[in-house]
Backbone as CSV, one residue per row, in Angstrom:
resi,resn,N_x,N_y,N_z,CA_x,CA_y,CA_z,C_x,C_y,C_z
1,MET,111.657,204.080,138.921,112.101,203.905,137.535,110.275,204.082,137.097
2,ILE,110.986,203.822,135.997,109.900,204.210,134.909,109.910,203.174,134.469
3,TYR,108.230,203.026,133.811,108.244,201.359,133.017,107.412,202.595,131.949
4,LEU,108.044,202.329,130.913,107.487,202.140,129.475,106.649,201.673,128.772
5,ALA,104.955,201.809,128.975,104.580,201.122,128.058,103.391,201.769,126.934
6,ALA,103.909,200.664,125.806,104.050,201.252,124.037,102.692,199.797,123.887
7,SER,102.280,200.726,122.617,101.478,198.673,121.136,102.776,199.748,120.845
8,PHE,103.552,198.211,119.805,104.360,199.024,119.032,104.443,197.670,118.321
9,ALA,103.770,196.252,117.897,104.039,195.259,117.028,102.882,195.445,116.434
10,TYR,103.226,196.007,114.694,102.422,195.052,113.908,102.320,194.039,113.056
11,GLU,101.213,194.196,112.106,101.210,193.739,110.185,101.580,193.938,110.029
12,ASP,101.502,195.219,109.477,102.440,196.888,108.748,103.746,196.951,109.959
13,LYS,104.764,196.034,108.825,106.312,196.763,109.181,106.627,197.952,109.461
14,ARG,106.173,198.870,108.852,106.032,199.826,108.634,105.716,200.841,109.339
15,LYS,104.569,200.107,109.681,103.969,201.000,111.448,105.107,200.513,112.449
16,THR,105.036,199.444,112.365,106.308,199.275,113.830,107.394,199.289,113.901
17,GLU,107.862,199.695,112.675,109.701,200.684,112.535,108.829,202.409,113.297
18,GLU,107.839,202.562,112.895,107.880,203.989,113.219,107.992,204.372,114.279
19,ARG,106.590,202.985,114.960,106.368,203.483,117.043,107.281,203.426,117.439
20,LYS,108.397,201.979,117.095,109.896,201.616,117.940,110.427,203.230,117.988
21,LEU,110.040,203.735,116.575,111.381,204.695,116.436,110.909,206.222,117.459
22,ILE,108.662,205.697,117.812,108.592,207.345,118.752,109.212,206.156,120.180
23,ILE,108.763,205.438,119.787,109.375,204.670,121.166,110.765,204.331,122.180
24,GLU,111.471,205.142,121.163,112.568,204.423,121.457,113.261,206.660,122.101
25,GLN,112.346,207.794,120.614,112.314,208.832,121.366,111.903,209.267,122.743
26,ALA,110.853,208.922,123.079,110.389,209.301,124.765,111.516,208.466,125.626
27,GLU,112.051,206.933,125.343,113.212,206.846,126.201,113.745,207.604,126.194
28,ASN,114.684,208.017,125.048,115.243,209.237,125.297,115.104,210.450,126.083
29,ILE,114.366,210.862,125.986,112.822,212.132,126.688,114.237,211.866,127.977
30,LEU,113.347,210.839,129.085,113.142,210.519,130.342,114.869,210.082,130.557
31,HIS,115.575,209.731,129.582,117.024,209.104,129.908,117.308,210.640,129.878
32,HIS,117.460,211.987,129.025,117.771,212.834,129.148,118.117,213.764,131.065
33,LYS,116.516,213.201,130.949,115.937,214.026,132.705,116.634,213.200,133.784
34,ASN,117.120,212.744,133.085,118.267,211.462,134.662,117.053,210.073,134.639
35,LEU,116.453,209.656,134.197,115.026,208.297,135.277,115.531,207.803,134.149
36,SER,115.404,206.254,135.071,115.991,205.277,134.944,114.755,204.322,134.396
37,VAL,114.854,204.042,133.460,113.525,203.247,131.865,113.570,201.993,132.194
38,TYR,111.894,201.693,132.424,112.383,199.807,132.001,111.367,199.409,130.312
39,LEU,112.287,199.419,129.442,111.281,198.971,128.030,110.715,197.202,128.238
40,PRO,109.660,196.938,128.718,109.300,195.906,128.458,109.275,195.000,126.845
41,GLN,110.237,195.867,125.690,110.234,195.305,124.779,111.637,194.595,124.363
42,ASP,112.392,195.025,125.385,113.767,195.106,124.933,114.228,193.946,126.451
43,LEU,112.894,193.137,126.126,112.912,192.265,127.575,113.887,190.503,126.619
44,GLN,114.884,189.561,126.799,115.514,189.352,126.590,115.210,187.435,127.038
45,ILE,114.605,186.813,126.615,114.820,185.027,127.833,115.449,183.988,126.774
46,PRO,116.301,184.073,128.218,116.997,183.341,127.672,116.575,181.677,126.624
47,ASN,117.170,181.312,125.624,116.671,180.659,124.923,115.449,180.730,124.507
48,ALA,115.344,181.764,124.837,113.604,182.128,124.095,112.664,180.853,123.163
49,TRP,113.459,180.679,122.531,112.982,179.565,121.001,112.706,177.462,121.458
50,ASP,113.263,177.864,122.553,113.877,176.200,123.195,111.757,176.000,124.148
51,TYR,110.857,177.500,124.462,110.117,176.748,125.548,108.911,178.010,124.432
52,PRO,107.956,176.063,124.592,106.643,176.593,123.943,106.181,177.765,123.774
53,SER,105.327,178.792,122.981,104.411,179.549,123.276,103.715,179.972,124.926
54,ASN,103.398,178.762,124.871,102.825,179.549,126.750,103.106,179.576,126.997
55,GLU,104.618,178.668,127.460,105.920,179.108,129.077,106.400,180.398,128.843
56,TRP,106.721,180.730,127.971,107.704,181.977,127.149,106.777,182.532,126.969
57,GLY,105.034,183.068,127.149,104.148,184.591,127.595,104.392,184.442,128.954
58,LEU,104.384,183.211,129.703,104.616,183.432,131.132,105.846,183.634,131.523
59,MET,106.310,183.746,130.938,107.835,184.077,131.613,108.008,185.948,131.036
60,VAL,107.345,186.345,130.490,107.294,187.201,129.704,106.517,188.200,130.627
61,PHE,105.320,187.697,130.605,103.935,187.795,131.629,104.928,188.933,133.211
62,ALA,105.258,187.603,133.886,106.335,187.536,134.358,107.382,188.652,135.109
63,ASN,107.829,188.480,133.742,109.253,189.622,134.396,108.701,190.995,133.723
64,ASP,106.983,191.258,133.113,106.858,192.706,133.191,106.077,192.821,134.629
65,VAL,105.701,191.893,135.684,104.772,192.290,136.502,105.674,192.482,137.744
66,VAL,106.870,191.822,137.121,108.244,191.784,138.821,108.567,194.006,138.585
67,ALA,108.582,193.849,137.003,108.699,196.012,136.422,107.303,196.573,136.873
68,LEU,106.967,196.062,136.990,105.427,196.866,137.047,105.648,197.650,138.439
69,ASP,106.112,196.404,139.671,105.913,196.522,140.548,106.927,197.291,141.216
70,HIS,108.224,197.478,140.849,109.193,198.443,141.290,109.810,199.200,140.918
71,CYS,108.313,199.679,139.995,108.655,201.386,138.850,107.697,201.846,140.806
72,ASP,108.197,203.138,139.750,107.621,204.591,140.919,106.867,204.646,139.672
73,ILE,106.579,204.464,138.487,105.814,205.380,137.461,105.708,204.920,136.191
74,VAL,104.465,204.859,135.834,104.548,204.000,134.085,104.200,205.299,133.709
75,VAL,104.598,205.621,132.234,104.855,206.954,131.250,103.288,205.343,130.147
76,MET,102.710,205.748,129.159,101.866,205.599,128.436,102.162,206.452,127.179
77,LEU,103.110,205.113,126.053,102.460,206.410,125.213,101.427,205.839,123.998
78,SER,100.413,206.826,124.267,98.640,206.292,124.368,98.556,206.967,123.020
79,PHE,98.117,205.607,121.854,98.114,205.628,120.004,96.613,205.867,119.663
80,GLY,95.095,206.065,120.965,94.191,205.977,120.980,93.507,204.709,120.308
81,LYS,92.495,204.387,120.113,91.912,203.143,119.251,93.415,202.095,118.955
82,GLU,94.508,202.317,118.720,94.841,200.911,118.178,96.373,201.211,119.555
83,ASN,96.074,201.325,120.734,96.582,201.088,121.684,96.758,199.542,121.749
84,ASN,96.891,198.044,122.181,97.277,197.232,122.211,96.552,196.554,123.330
85,ALA,95.800,194.963,123.664,95.287,194.648,125.633,96.739,194.625,125.948
86,GLY,97.310,194.797,125.459,98.919,195.119,126.602,99.155,195.704,127.662
87,ALA,99.221,197.353,126.194,99.597,198.005,127.511,98.639,198.608,127.715
88,ALA,97.837,198.631,127.733,96.438,198.674,128.705,95.926,198.467,129.658
89,TRP,96.885,196.723,130.452,96.699,196.522,130.971,97.646,196.107,132.132
90,GLU,98.111,196.646,131.458,99.794,196.944,132.152,99.684,198.629,133.104
91,VAL,98.652,199.743,132.374,98.445,200.099,132.551,97.216,200.753,134.111
92,GLY,95.937,199.127,133.386,95.666,198.971,134.527,96.104,198.577,136.079
93,TYR,96.932,197.815,136.342,98.031,197.407,136.895,98.388,197.949,137.671
94,ALA,98.947,199.061,137.174,99.204,200.041,137.689,98.702,201.051,138.657
95,TYR,97.617,201.759,138.268,96.731,202.227,138.168,96.430,201.137,139.629
96,ALA,95.907,200.305,139.846,95.909,199.244,140.536,96.660,199.318,142.089
97,LYS,98.199,199.221,141.784,99.344,199.049,142.460,99.686,200.610,143.143
98,LYS,98.494,201.555,142.461,98.704,202.403,143.288,99.964,203.773,142.542
99,LYS,100.347,202.822,141.380,101.393,204.196,141.033,101.351,204.891,139.721
100,LYS,101.631,206.097,140.083,101.494,207.135,138.872,101.459,207.352,137.202
101,VAL,100.324,207.081,136.383,100.209,207.013,135.421,100.331,208.563,134.878
102,ILE,101.301,208.601,133.645,101.346,209.317,132.913,101.071,208.284,131.564
103,VAL,100.139,209.636,131.234,99.782,209.273,129.725,99.579,210.438,128.513
104,VAL,100.677,210.190,127.747,101.333,210.726,126.366,100.075,210.611,125.262
105,SER,99.684,211.418,124.622,98.706,211.182,123.556,99.136,211.694,122.730
106,MET,99.596,210.108,121.927,100.307,210.099,121.072,99.154,210.585,119.435
107,THR,97.778,211.151,119.489,96.505,211.312,118.127,96.059,211.977,119.421
108,ASP,94.962,212.915,117.851,94.479,213.386,118.452,93.017,212.750,119.237
109,GLU,93.161,211.773,118.622,91.183,210.470,119.433,90.871,210.949,120.300
110,ILE,90.007,210.914,120.521,89.670,210.795,122.797,90.021,209.247,123.479
111,GLU,90.603,209.389,124.555,91.128,208.360,124.833,89.269,207.602,125.240
112,SER,90.788,206.154,125.649,89.196,205.443,126.453,89.155,206.253,127.422
113,LEU,87.704,205.941,127.576,87.862,206.759,129.448,87.963,205.760,130.286
114,MET,88.654,204.349,130.984,89.090,204.114,131.709,90.657,204.291,131.313
115,ILE,91.444,204.847,130.329,92.786,205.297,130.344,92.750,206.870,130.745
116,GLN,92.112,207.813,130.525,92.087,208.620,130.849,91.484,208.822,132.084
117,HIS,90.941,208.148,133.182,90.158,208.353,133.576,91.286,208.026,135.062
118,GLY,92.415,206.547,134.774,92.723,206.273,135.453,94.368,206.920,135.439
119,SER,94.072,207.657,134.607,95.420,208.659,134.691,95.750,209.476,135.854
120,TYR,96.892,209.976,135.844,97.130,210.800,136.788,97.436,212.079,136.425
121,ALA,98.378,212.774,135.191,98.556,212.826,134.072,98.168,212.505,132.476
122,GLN,98.025,213.265,132.687,98.029,213.459,130.512,98.585,214.735,130.187
123,LEU,99.324,213.464,128.923,100.428,215.447,128.301,99.740,215.108,126.691
124,LYS,100.406,215.689,126.126,99.770,216.007,124.323,101.225,215.731,123.578
125,GLY,101.816,214.313,123.505,103.190,214.901,122.781,104.610,214.199,123.695
126,LEU,105.654,213.503,121.847,106.876,213.437,123.031,106.835,215.801,123.329
127,GLU,106.768,216.025,123.060,106.916,217.715,122.975,106.521,217.759,124.638
128,GLN,105.537,218.168,125.239,105.166,217.424,126.746,106.145,216.593,127.786
129,LEU,105.827,215.513,126.816,106.357,214.902,127.961,108.154,215.400,128.468
130,GLU,108.614,215.924,127.582,109.453,216.820,127.417,109.645,217.501,129.122
131,LYS,108.881,218.538,128.475,108.581,219.294,129.310,108.322,219.530,130.686
132,TYR,107.349,217.697,130.806,107.448,218.166,132.072,107.861,217.622,132.865
133,ASP,107.785,217.969,134.386,108.367,217.963,135.530,108.751,216.834,136.515
134,PHE,109.219,216.103,136.159,109.299,214.615,137.151,109.635,214.682,138.585
135,ASP,109.760,216.198,138.756,110.141,216.159,140.535,109.238,216.701,141.078
136,LYS,108.565,217.617,140.003,107.535,218.023,140.884,105.736,217.077,141.261
137,MET,105.844,216.177,140.006,104.968,215.872,139.526,103.451,215.908,139.281
138,PRO,103.480,217.124,138.298,102.043,218.186,138.407,101.059,217.365,138.247
139,ARG,99.425,217.367,138.472,98.636,216.468,138.803,98.104,217.479,137.102
140,THR,98.338,216.604,136.120,97.201,217.552,134.302,95.862,215.926,133.777
141,ARG,94.907,216.750,133.829,93.871,216.134,133.660,93.401,217.189,132.049
142,ASN,94.190,216.702,131.242,93.762,217.860,130.065,93.206,217.274,129.446
143,TYR,91.699,216.872,128.420,90.833,216.315,128.166,91.052,216.184,126.291
144,PHE,92.044,215.586,125.806,92.258,216.176,124.338,91.527,215.171,123.543
145,ARG,90.968,217.155,122.663,89.984,216.080,122.284,89.835,217.276,120.906
146,LYS,89.340,216.340,119.334,89.333,216.555,117.960,88.794,217.472,118.218
147,GLU,88.825,218.794,117.741,88.286,220.587,116.841,87.665,219.886,115.738
148,SER,85.901,220.040,116.169,85.339,219.754,114.717,85.236,220.480,113.843
């Protein structure tokens, strides 16, 4: 199973919708490769509005940890400086659990050194995700940098 980590919620609703579309495209690419995908944002807590936010948050956290423990690979859609703490935590946890982390850089920004060096493979954009061979799992360490 692939755990698809990405930042998606912003105060700017237009940006949130754009990110959700990118996440959906990545999910479709992975499904077309016949891979099972877990999207944390798809989690539905029954009667969520009946719980105080700290209890609801703990349920979300616990479900995501279980999904991370059961996944084989974490694919992170990285938006450079706009990554959120949740996606970064998920990648760090996966690394600590010796899961393979594939970082798909969606910007030309330099990645966080922790995300960069904690990844098994680094891809540039959805096009490279589409071309990546999940059967052979080639290790790529491309450090994308914006040309000046």
